Residue frames as a rotation matrix with the C-alpha (Angstrom) as fourth column:
MET 1
0.751 -0.418 -0.511 80.50
-0.084 0.707 -0.702 113.15
0.655 0.571 0.496 96.24
GLY 2
0.816 -0.488 0.310 82.87
-0.303 0.095 0.948 111.57
-0.492 -0.868 -0.071 98.67
LYS 3
0.438 -0.757 -0.484 86.51
-0.727 0.018 -0.687 110.96
0.529 0.653 -0.542 97.87
ILE 4
0.931 -0.341 -0.134 88.63
0.363 0.820 0.442 107.91
-0.041 -0.460 0.887 98.61
ILE 5
0.691 -0.690 0.217 91.94
-0.582 -0.708 -0.400 109.33
0.430 0.150 -0.890 99.73
LYS 6
0.329 -0.561 0.760 93.54
-0.812 0.243 0.531 106.97
-0.482 -0.792 -0.375 102.27
ASN 7
-0.426 -0.622 -0.657 95.91
-0.851 0.521 0.059 104.27
0.306 0.585 -0.751 101.13
THR 8
-0.870 0.156 0.469 94.15
-0.148 0.824 -0.548 101.72
-0.471 -0.545 -0.693 103.37
ASP 9
0.176 0.980 -0.097 90.86
-0.361 -0.027 -0.932 102.41
-0.916 0.199 0.349 101.56
PHE 10
0.264 -0.145 -0.954 92.53
-0.963 0.015 -0.269 101.82
0.053 0.989 -0.136 98.19
GLN 11
-0.783 -0.616 -0.081 94.13
-0.605 0.786 -0.127 98.60
0.142 -0.051 -0.989 99.43
GLU 12
-0.489 0.704 0.516 90.74
-0.149 0.515 -0.844 97.40
-0.860 -0.489 -0.147 100.67
MET 13
0.471 0.667 -0.577 89.25
-0.667 -0.159 -0.728 98.10
-0.577 0.728 0.370 97.23
TYR 14
-0.117 -0.607 -0.786 92.02
-0.956 0.284 -0.077 96.21
0.270 0.743 -0.613 95.51
LYS 15
-0.943 -0.275 0.189 91.54
-0.327 0.879 -0.348 93.14
-0.070 -0.390 -0.918 97.75
LYS 16
-0.583 0.772 0.253 87.74
0.256 0.470 -0.845 93.02
-0.771 -0.428 -0.471 98.14
GLY 17
-0.049 0.616 -0.786 86.43
-0.592 -0.652 -0.474 94.92
-0.805 0.442 0.397 95.13
ASN 18
0.435 0.229 0.871 85.13
0.562 0.686 -0.461 93.44
-0.703 0.690 0.170 91.89
LYS 19
-0.414 -0.756 -0.508 87.36
-0.068 -0.530 0.845 94.33
-0.908 0.384 0.168 88.96
TYR 20
0.601 0.620 0.504 86.10
0.525 0.169 -0.834 95.36
-0.603 0.766 -0.224 85.50
PHE 21
-0.459 -0.888 -0.013 88.30
0.456 -0.248 0.854 96.16
-0.762 0.387 0.519 82.48
GLY 22
0.743 0.663 -0.095 87.48
0.270 -0.426 -0.863 98.77
-0.613 0.615 -0.496 79.87
LYS 23
0.604 -0.498 0.622 89.27
0.701 -0.038 -0.712 100.36
0.378 0.866 0.327 76.97
TYR 24
0.142 -0.523 0.841 90.47
-0.080 -0.853 -0.517 103.49
0.987 0.006 -0.163 78.86
MET 25
-0.169 -0.140 0.975 90.07
-0.926 -0.316 -0.206 102.45
0.337 -0.938 -0.076 82.49
LEU 26
-0.484 0.063 -0.872 89.88
0.304 0.947 -0.100 99.71
0.820 -0.314 -0.478 85.04
ILE 27
-0.085 0.486 0.870 87.30
-0.738 -0.617 0.273 100.02
0.670 -0.618 0.411 87.82
TYR 28
-0.837 -0.029 -0.547 86.96
0.351 0.738 -0.577 98.38
0.420 -0.675 -0.607 91.20
VAL 29
-0.158 0.873 0.461 83.45
-0.555 -0.465 0.690 98.38
0.817 -0.147 0.558 92.74
ILE 30
-0.744 0.036 -0.668 82.36
0.520 0.658 -0.544 97.53
0.420 -0.752 -0.508 96.29
THR 31
0.327 0.942 0.080 79.24
0.574 -0.265 0.775 98.31
0.751 -0.208 -0.627 98.29
ASN 32
-0.672 -0.499 0.547 79.61
-0.058 -0.701 -0.710 101.34
0.738 -0.509 0.443 100.56
THR 33
0.029 0.708 -0.706 78.03
0.757 0.446 0.478 100.49
0.653 -0.548 -0.523 103.93
ASN 34
-0.491 -0.348 -0.798 79.25
0.850 -0.390 -0.353 103.54
-0.188 -0.852 0.488 105.85
LYS 35
-0.829 0.104 -0.550 77.61
-0.098 -0.994 -0.039 106.41
-0.551 0.021 0.834 103.98
ASP 36
0.175 0.972 0.156 74.50
0.273 0.104 -0.956 107.40
-0.946 0.210 -0.248 102.11
GLU 37
0.768 0.032 -0.640 76.38
-0.540 -0.506 -0.673 108.45
-0.345 0.862 -0.372 99.02
SER 38
0.855 -0.488 0.175 78.83
0.510 0.731 -0.453 106.93
0.093 0.477 0.874 96.58
ASP 39
0.540 -0.773 -0.333 82.56
-0.255 -0.527 0.811 107.54
-0.802 -0.353 -0.481 96.92
ILE 40
0.965 -0.240 0.107 85.17
0.175 0.282 -0.943 107.71
0.196 0.929 0.314 94.21
GLY 41
0.352 -0.927 -0.130 88.91
-0.072 -0.165 0.984 107.32
-0.933 -0.337 -0.124 94.00
VAL 42
0.996 -0.040 -0.076 90.90
-0.077 -0.023 -0.997 108.06
0.038 0.999 -0.026 90.86
VAL 43
0.317 -0.934 0.166 94.38
0.079 0.201 0.976 106.79
-0.945 -0.296 0.137 90.08
ALA 44
0.978 -0.208 0.000 96.65
-0.012 -0.058 -0.998 107.72
0.208 0.976 -0.060 87.20
SER 45
0.564 -0.824 -0.057 100.21
0.513 0.295 0.806 106.44
-0.648 -0.483 0.589 87.56
LYS 46
0.140 -0.655 -0.743 103.30
-0.441 -0.713 0.545 108.00
-0.886 0.251 -0.389 86.08
LYS 47
-0.634 -0.324 0.702 103.25
0.366 0.674 0.641 105.30
-0.682 0.664 -0.309 83.37
VAL 48
0.349 0.874 0.339 100.18
0.792 -0.081 -0.606 106.98
-0.502 0.480 -0.720 81.86
GLY 49
0.348 -0.235 0.907 101.99
0.676 -0.608 -0.417 110.23
0.650 0.758 -0.053 81.07
ASN 50
-0.736 -0.654 0.175 103.27
0.379 -0.613 -0.693 113.47
0.561 -0.444 0.699 82.48
ALA 51
-0.790 0.420 -0.447 101.45
0.391 -0.218 -0.894 115.56
-0.473 -0.881 0.008 85.10
ILE 52
-0.635 0.579 -0.512 99.35
-0.720 -0.684 0.119 117.43
-0.282 0.444 0.851 82.50
VAL 53
-0.493 0.405 -0.770 98.05
-0.419 0.665 0.618 114.12
0.763 0.627 -0.158 81.06
ARG 54
-0.723 0.166 -0.670 97.41
0.564 0.703 -0.434 112.55
0.399 -0.692 -0.602 84.46
ASN 55
-0.809 0.415 -0.416 95.55
0.087 -0.617 -0.782 115.58
-0.581 -0.669 0.463 85.84
ARG 56
-0.560 0.623 -0.547 93.35
-0.828 -0.402 0.390 115.94
0.024 0.671 0.741 82.76
LEU 57
-0.509 0.355 -0.784 92.42
-0.084 0.886 0.455 112.25
0.857 0.297 -0.422 82.86
LYS 58
-0.790 0.201 -0.580 91.60
0.613 0.282 -0.738 112.42
0.015 -0.938 -0.345 86.57
ARG 59
-0.747 0.540 -0.389 89.42
-0.346 -0.814 -0.466 115.48
-0.569 -0.213 0.795 85.99
LEU 60
-0.473 0.562 -0.678 87.58
-0.743 0.159 0.650 113.70
0.474 0.812 0.342 83.16
PHE 61
-0.599 0.205 -0.774 87.01
0.310 0.951 0.012 110.60
0.738 -0.233 -0.633 85.29
ARG 62
-0.845 0.284 -0.454 85.70
0.402 -0.224 -0.888 112.64
-0.353 -0.932 0.075 88.22
GLU 63
-0.678 0.586 -0.444 83.37
-0.662 -0.749 0.022 114.59
-0.320 0.309 0.896 85.95
VAL 64
-0.470 0.485 -0.737 81.92
-0.379 0.644 0.665 111.43
0.797 0.592 -0.119 84.42
PHE 65
-0.693 0.189 -0.695 81.30
0.631 0.625 -0.459 110.06
0.348 -0.757 -0.553 87.90
ARG 66
-0.851 0.324 -0.413 79.69
0.068 -0.712 -0.699 113.34
-0.521 -0.623 0.583 89.10
LEU 67
-0.579 0.633 -0.513 77.31
-0.814 -0.484 0.321 113.62
-0.045 0.604 0.796 86.15
ASN 68
-0.187 0.478 -0.858 76.24
-0.459 0.730 0.506 109.99
0.869 0.489 0.083 86.30
LYS 69
-0.958 -0.286 -0.035 76.10
-0.105 0.459 -0.882 109.25
0.268 -0.841 -0.470 90.05
LEU 70
-0.380 0.892 0.243 72.34
-0.849 -0.233 -0.474 109.71
-0.366 -0.387 0.847 90.19
HIS 71
0.350 0.501 -0.791 72.00
-0.833 0.553 -0.019 106.60
0.428 0.666 0.611 88.03
LEU 72
-0.727 -0.633 -0.266 73.84
-0.416 0.715 -0.562 104.29
0.546 -0.298 -0.783 90.44
ASN 73
0.013 0.789 -0.614 71.63
0.175 0.602 0.779 101.62
0.985 -0.118 -0.130 92.01
ASN 74
0.822 0.171 -0.543 72.91
0.547 0.030 0.837 101.95
0.160 -0.985 -0.069 95.60
ASN 75
0.791 -0.607 0.083 75.80
-0.597 -0.735 0.321 103.46
-0.134 -0.303 -0.944 97.45
TYR 76
0.831 -0.554 0.046 79.10
0.538 0.782 -0.315 102.19
0.138 0.286 0.948 96.14
LYS 77
0.358 -0.856 -0.373 82.78
-0.275 -0.478 0.834 102.82
-0.893 -0.196 -0.406 96.46
ILE 78
0.915 -0.075 0.396 84.34
0.398 0.328 -0.857 103.05
-0.065 0.942 0.330 93.00
VAL 79
0.139 -0.927 -0.349 88.03
-0.084 -0.362 0.928 103.28
-0.987 -0.099 -0.128 92.17
ILE 80
0.986 0.143 0.086 88.91
0.085 0.016 -0.996 104.24
-0.144 0.990 0.004 88.60
ILE 81
0.111 -0.993 0.036 92.40
0.154 0.053 0.987 103.43
-0.982 -0.104 0.159 87.38
SER 82
0.619 0.022 -0.785 93.59
-0.682 -0.481 -0.551 105.03
-0.389 0.877 -0.283 84.15
LYS 83
0.675 -0.386 0.628 95.11
0.503 0.864 -0.009 102.67
-0.540 0.322 0.778 81.60
TYR 84
-0.375 -0.912 -0.165 98.28
0.318 -0.294 0.901 103.37
-0.871 0.285 0.400 79.64
TYR 85
-0.442 0.242 0.864 96.19
0.897 0.089 0.434 103.47
0.028 0.966 -0.256 76.45
SER 86
0.678 0.732 -0.062 94.21
0.735 -0.677 0.046 106.48
-0.009 -0.077 -0.997 77.68
GLY 87
0.388 -0.611 -0.690 97.48
0.113 -0.711 0.694 108.38
-0.914 -0.348 -0.207 78.15
THR 88
-0.638 -0.638 0.431 98.66
0.463 0.130 0.877 107.54
-0.616 0.759 0.212 74.66
LYS 89
-0.310 0.645 0.698 95.36
0.867 -0.110 0.486 108.76
0.390 0.756 -0.525 73.17
PHE 90
-0.347 0.093 -0.933 95.39
0.746 -0.576 -0.335 111.88
-0.569 -0.812 0.131 75.34
LYS 91
-0.890 -0.110 -0.443 95.13
-0.124 -0.876 0.466 114.38
-0.440 0.469 0.766 72.49
GLU 92
-0.754 0.606 -0.255 92.24
-0.236 0.112 0.965 112.68
0.613 0.788 0.058 70.71
LEU 93
-0.671 0.466 -0.576 90.37
0.696 0.663 -0.275 111.55
0.254 -0.586 -0.770 73.82
LYS 94
-0.526 0.600 0.603 86.99
-0.335 -0.798 0.501 113.20
0.782 0.062 0.621 74.42
TYR 95
-0.628 0.374 0.682 84.58
-0.743 -0.026 -0.669 113.23
-0.233 -0.927 0.295 77.34
LYS 96
0.417 0.876 -0.244 82.04
-0.908 0.391 -0.147 111.12
-0.033 0.283 0.959 75.40
ASP 97
0.103 -0.470 -0.877 84.64
-0.383 0.795 -0.471 108.35
0.918 0.384 -0.098 74.88
ILE 98
-0.885 -0.443 0.140 85.36
-0.265 0.232 -0.936 108.16
0.382 -0.866 -0.323 78.59
GLU 99
-0.368 0.828 0.423 81.67
-0.860 -0.130 -0.494 108.33
-0.354 -0.545 0.760 79.52
LYS 100
0.434 0.505 -0.746 80.77
-0.800 0.597 -0.061 105.53
0.415 0.623 0.663 77.09
ASP 101
-0.266 -0.646 -0.716 83.46
-0.126 0.759 -0.638 103.27
0.956 -0.079 -0.284 78.50
TYR 102
-0.908 -0.073 0.413 82.52
-0.399 -0.148 -0.905 104.12
0.127 -0.986 0.105 82.10
LEU 103
-0.056 0.984 0.166 78.79
-0.966 -0.011 -0.260 103.45
-0.254 -0.175 0.951 81.64
ARG 104
0.330 0.107 -0.938 79.53
-0.556 0.825 -0.101 100.16
0.763 0.555 0.332 79.86
LEU 105
-0.642 -0.641 -0.419 81.62
-0.020 0.561 -0.827 99.01
0.766 -0.523 -0.373 82.82
LEU 106
-0.756 0.423 0.500 78.94
-0.632 -0.271 -0.726 100.07
-0.171 -0.865 0.472 85.34
LYS 107
0.333 0.888 -0.318 76.31
-0.938 0.346 -0.015 98.11
0.097 0.303 0.948 83.44
LYS 108
0.039 -0.417 -0.908 78.65
-0.249 0.876 -0.413 95.12
0.968 0.242 -0.070 83.35
ALA 109
-0.898 -0.437 -0.056 79.07
-0.026 0.180 -0.983 95.45
0.440 -0.881 -0.173 87.11
ASP 110
-0.133 0.957 -0.256 75.27
0.700 0.274 0.660 95.63
0.702 -0.091 -0.707 87.55
VAL 111
-0.561 -0.200 -0.803 75.59
0.748 -0.539 -0.388 98.95
-0.356 -0.818 0.452 89.29
TYR 112
-0.961 0.146 -0.236 73.93
-0.234 -0.884 0.404 101.24
-0.150 0.443 0.884 86.76
LYS 113
-0.230 0.963 0.143 70.14
-0.052 0.134 -0.990 101.63
-0.972 -0.235 0.019 86.52
């Protein structure tokens, strides 16, 4: 699993990527032409919550990506942005809720097998 870390990569995703809205997240998807594997970037702003909330959400998003990356059609760059709603539902939020929303968005983006 590759990581998107550089600000220029994130800016490219925001400009060129296709945007899909979910209940807990917003994803940007673009084809990855440089590598043989998919890359992921995860964003949780301070508006979502404190550091504990942001870090837990990012861990959940990365884990959902890791466990489901074998089902991606091709190599993609994916940026997942946490929504404010996911931070407010932090205590009740479960892995299955995040996974269901993520897979629905990937199917909508025609990325998921």
